[in-house]
N, C-alpha and C positions, 0 to 999 in steps of 0.2 A: 552691424555696425550698433552699440549696446541702445536698453532703450531701458529708460525709469520702469517702474516696477516693484509693487508692496513684495515683500519677501514672508510667507512667514516667519520662517527658524529665522529671518534676524530682526523682526516685528521694525520693521524703517522699508524706506521707497530704498530699494540699492539699483545695479544698472545687474542689468542681464543683457544675455545675448541668448541665438537660434543655434542649435547644433551644428558645430561646426567640423562634421563627419559621417560616418555609413554607421560606425559604432554608432553615436551618440546617437544619430535616428531610430537605430535598432537598439538602444535599449531603455530610449523615449517608446517605438514600437512594443517593447515588453508590456514596456505598465500598464500601458492606454491599452495592451488587449488587442492593436491595433493586428487586423490577422495575415491583412496583405500589403508584398513586397512594398508595392508604390503607396499603401495609406500613407498619404502627409502631413507630418510632423510637425512643422515650423509652425508653426503655432504655439508649440512647446521652449520654455526662455528656460533658463541657464543665472541660479545669481552666480554674479562673478565682482564679489564686494573684495575690496584690497585691505578693509579690513579682519578679515578673516576666511577660511576655503570652505566657503558656502557652502558653495553650485548645488542648493538646491534647486526643484524641475520644479516647476509651477505650469498652464495652457492662462495663456494671452489675457483670457475675459475672467477668470478663475485663481486666485495666488494660490489655493490648497485643494488641486487636485483630487490627490491621492492620500491618506490618511492605514498610514500614519502620509509624514509630506518623505516626497525619498529624495533624494542625492545621486548626481553624477558619478558611476564609481570614477576611479581614475584613471589612467589608463593603465596600464600592463606594461 
């Protein structure tokens, strides 16, 4: 279920969703330097604004956890 958070790259409050599959969870594990496969990554959210294809990744309590900001790659 999407929640509204401030998006660092959009500069506004936008809808965000949690990772939806193992591919997205693995991307976040690598970015967040989580070493274990069972590391909890569902506190990370992905911007899903309808105005643009943002895909910015944020932490639930920090709108810019990565410097520079990182986006969820498109599925291959």
